[in-house]
Structure formats: structure tokens, C-alpha cells
N, C-alpha and C positions, 0 to 999 in steps of 0.2 A: 860522924860526919856522914850525912844522908847523900844519896845519890838520886838525881832526878831521872826517872824512866819516862820518855815522852813516846807514846804509842798511838796508834790509828790506822785508818785503812790507806792503801796506795792513794795519792793524789790530794789527800786531806792538807798537806801544806807544812808537813812536820818540819822540814829542812829550814824553812825560812824562820819560822817561830823559834826552832831550836838555836839558829844562830843569833838572833835577837836577844834571846835568854842569856846566851853563853857571854855575850860582849857586856853585859850588865853583872854578871855573876862571876866573872873572871873563871869562866869555866872551858872545858875541853870536851868535844864530841866523840863519843864512841858510837859507830854505826852498828846497828841490831838488824842488818839487811843480810839475808843470804846471797843474794846475788850481787850487792854493791862491792862485796868484798874482792870480786875479781877485776883483773885489768883487762882493759880494752872494751868494757862494757858500759862507757860513758854515758851513750845515748840511751841505749835500751833499757837500762837500770835506773836511768833519770838520776843518777849520780849527783850529789850537790856541786852547782858551778863552781867554777874556779874561783870566781870573784867571793863567794860564800866561804870556801875552804881558805882563802886567804886572810879572811877576818878573823878565823876561829880555827885552831887546830882540830884537824878532824883524824880519827883512827879508824882502822879496818875499812877504808876506801880505796880500793884499786890495789890490794895489797897481794893477791895470788895471782898465778897464772889460771886460764879458764880451765884448764885439764886437772888442776888439782881438786881433792875431796876436802870438803868443809863440812861441820857437823854441829849441832848443838853443845856437844861436850867441848870440842876444841875452841869454840865461841865463848864459852862459860869460863875457860882456863885463860884464855886471851884477854877477857873483860876483867877479871880479877887481877891479872898483871898490870893491865893499864890504868884501872882506877888507884891501884896502890901507888904506880908511877905518878900519876897525875897529884894525887894527896900529898905526895912526897915532894911536889914542886911547889906546895902551898895553894893548890887551885883545886877547883870544883870539877867533879865528874857528871858528865849526863850521858845516858845511853838513850839513843833514838833509832825507831824503827818499827818496821810493821812484820817481820817475821816470825811467826806465831810461836815456833820451836824454841826460838833463841829467846824469847820473851819469857816463856815458860821456863826455861834454864835458869832464868832470875828469879822468878817470882815464886815458883813452886819447887826450884832446886832438881838437882840429878841425882839418881840413885846410881850406886856402883854396879853397873851391869856390864856385861859380856861387852868387848870392844867389837866394832862392826866387822863382820865378815862379807868382804866386798864381793867374792864369788856368789854367796848365797843370795844377798842382796840383790844382784844383777839377775839371778835365777828368778828369785820371787817377783822382782819388778817386771817382768816379761809377761806375767799373767794378768788377766783383766781384775779390777777391783772387785767385781762380784764374786769371783772365785777365791780371792785373797780374803774377804769378808765371810766367806760362806766356812772357811777352813778356819779362821778365828774363832769363829763364833762356838765351832765343835771345840778347840782347845782352851779358848779363854773369852767365854760369853760375856763377863764383866768388861772387860778391854773393849769388845766388840761393840757394846751398848754405849760406849762413850767416843767411840771413833767414828767420823763422818763416813758412811759407805764409799765417797770417792776419794778420800782420804789416803791414796796410795802410800805415801811417805809412812804414815803412822801406822798402817795395815802392815806394811812390809816390817817394819821396826819390831812390832808385837810379835808377828810370828817368828822373826829373826831371834828375838829373845827366848821363846819358847823352843824353838829348833837347838839353840845352841846350850840351853840351861835344862829343859825338860820342866822348867816351871813357867807358869803363866805371868805376863808382864805385870798383872794386876797384884801378884803377890810381892812385888818389890816396892809397891805404893807404900809410903810411909816412912821409907829408910832414906829419902831425900836429902842431901846435904844443902842447908840454906846458902842464901848469898850473905856475904860476911857484912856488909853494909845496908842498913835500913834503906828502902826504896821509897820515894815519893812518887806516887803512879798518876799521871796525867795523861788523860785520852783526848785526842782531836776527833771531832764526827763533824757530819754535816747532813743536811737534809738531802734525801736520796736523790731528787733532781739535780741538786746543786753537785753532789757527788759525782753523779754520771755526766755531768757537763765537765767537770773538771778533767775527768777521765778522757772523754771524748778531745778536749781542747790538747792533753798533754800528748795524746796518741798523735795527733795532727802535728804537734811541736816537733815529735820525735822522728815523724817521716821527714819533715822539713830539714831537720838538723843532721840527716844521714843516716837514720836506723836502718834500711835495707843495705846501704853500702857497708855499715859496720858489721851488720849480719853475715853479707857476703864475705867479709874477710875472715869471719870467724869459721864459716861453712868451709872455706877454702883450706883452712888448717887441718881438717879431717877428724874433728871432734867426736869421740865414739858416742852411740846413742844413748848410752847411760851417764854420761857426763851431765853434770847438774845444770850447766849452761844450755847443753841442748834440750832442756825440759823447762826451759824458763821462757814465760809469757812473752812474746814478741821475736825471740828467736825461735822457739819451736814453730811457730807459724809460718814465719819466713823461711826456715829449713825445709818446711813441707812444700812451700811455693818453689823453691830451687829443685826438688825432686820432682817437680811437674805435677804435683797432687791438684793444685789449683792456681789460678792468677793471683796477682798482686792486690787486687781490689778485694777479692775474697779474703786474702791474709790479713789485708787492713781491719776487715769486718770482724774477723775472728778475733785478733788482738784487743778490739774494743769489747767485744761481748765476753772474752775472757778475763778481762783485766776487771770487767764489772762484777762476773762472777766471784772472782777472787776477793774483792772488796767486801762482798757480803759476806764470805767466809769469815775473813778478818773481822770483821765486826762482830758476828756472832761468837767467835772465839775470845775476842777482847771484853767484850759483854759479860762472858762468865768470870772475868777475873775480879777478886774483891779488891775494894778500898781506892778503885778507881776515880780520880776527880774527872768526870767529861765536860770538854768545853765544846760549844757549837761554832764552828768558824762559817756558818751560812752568812753570808754577806757581811762579815767583819773583817776589817784590815789587820794585816800582820801584827802590827804594834798593839793594837788593842787585845788580841787574843793572846799575845806573847806576856803583856803586863799582867793579864790576869793569872796567867800560868806561873809567872815568877812570883806573884802574892802568894799563891798556893804554897809555892817551895818554902817563901820566907816564913809563913805561918807554921810550918811543920819543923822548921829550923830555924829559931829566931837569930843565931849565932850567923846566918847567911847576910844579915844587914849590914855586917861589918865590912865586907868584901864587895859590895855593890860599887860599880863604878859612877 
């Protein structure tokens, strides 16, 4: 039995398309979003609206406290457990999201490397990306050539692996454990202007829905700077505003700018994935895009026909 993997940049409309498909394929949705997994971030992570979650079961949405640590390895283990349970219920599984590391954990597998050393990670994360990259170029030039110079998370992980094992991260490539089920990979994309407009509209909608107030509540809990939530677009900029670094208008502008940059990085990453069927959502209603995606899934697995509602 296959698993549908629906990927794409932020604001591409994955949630609505996923629910439309899931309702017609008797499927359940597993979120592959590194921030949607946390409770209390409903507005800032644009979690699927309650009315969407009421229509289709969603997993790994609002499941953890904001201070908890969560990573690709834990996501992969949770994903395997959830897919197995969903199939045991006689239903289909869909994985939907835009967190690149989580997607890679499924499409390219995970190697059996050292567990995270949180003290080491905290120490490394305090250094600027340029320093991290310079060190990685010395100890693992192969990995350095494949990691974006500003991708602090992957730079830190590569250095962490080298510090803990004495071996470069690239030495582990090829030992990855594949995902147990075949993936049908579908990507949503949009014209750059359309995607930027969606991002701008979404940020406006978030502020109208209480993003600043939600961020303030999180700020008052005293989350440490290294917490994943503290580094999340939307909260990161507002936390800086609360520290007095700039006004609310500047925070809003930075959220829009940083979200657009993030969407560009997501697209560049996903474009490197093989066997993705890309669907352009520009100017197209959700049912049209979703029906095309469902047809792709059905073509990859003819048995899907029998479970369509």
C-alpha cells in the first residue's frame, strides 16, 4: 500500500488540498511540519483550521508542549507508527507538510548516527553560520558543498556528527534506512507573484487572528532562546519586538520577508527531490488541484479506486 506525500512551500494551500483528497480516499493526514506539532502555536504555524480537522483525522498537530524537543528522527519513528496504525484501521495514509528535514527523513531515509547532544548543539548554534560553514569545510568539505551557507540546522548537525564520531557526515551517506512504504510524491507550487501574495495575505490574516497576542503568551512563559519555537518565523521576530529591538510594524515586515525567503528555500530543496509530480496551483480552485492530485495517486496504485467515497 502506498503513502501519499504532499509537499510544497508555505502558503501553497496544502492543508485544503489534503483534506479534499483524504475525504475521498478514506485517508488520514500526518503533518510533516516541524512547528505545527506544538501546542499553543495555532495562529503562528497556520495549523489546519478546526473545521478541516473535524472533517479528517489529523496527526502530529498540536501534540507537544512548546519547550519539548522534536527532530527528524523522532518524526520518522512517529510517522512509521502512525502509518501502520492507519493501515490497520483499513484506511489510507497521507503525509503533508513543508519541513524539509522531515520530508527527507522519508524520501531519503535516515542513517544510524549519534543521538543529538543538546549541550553541543546549543554551543554550536551560538556561532554565526559563516563560522560553522568554515569549520565544516575543513572537516567535511563534501557535506559543506551540499548544505546552504545559511542553513544553521544542517550545519550544526553535520558538525555535531563529526565531533561525536570523528567521522564526516558524508561518510554515513548510503547507509540510510528506507521508508517501509512506497511514496507517491506530489508537490504544489505557484507562480512567484502568486505565492508572495498568498504569504502577504496569510501574515495579515495571522495578525488579525491574534498572532501578536499568541506570541506574547509564549514569550511570557520564558522559553529559552534555543527552543525550536523561539527560532520559528513569526515568533522569532515578535520576540525581538518584545525585547525592544524594533516596533511592531517592523516585526510584521520581517515576518513577511523571512517567510518569502523560507518559501524560496523550500522550493529549491523540494525541486531536488526525484519523482515528484508538480502541480501549479496558480489561479486554480482547490477541488481542481486536489482532483488532479488524487488522479496521480490513483494511477500509482489502482487499488485505491475501491476505497474512493
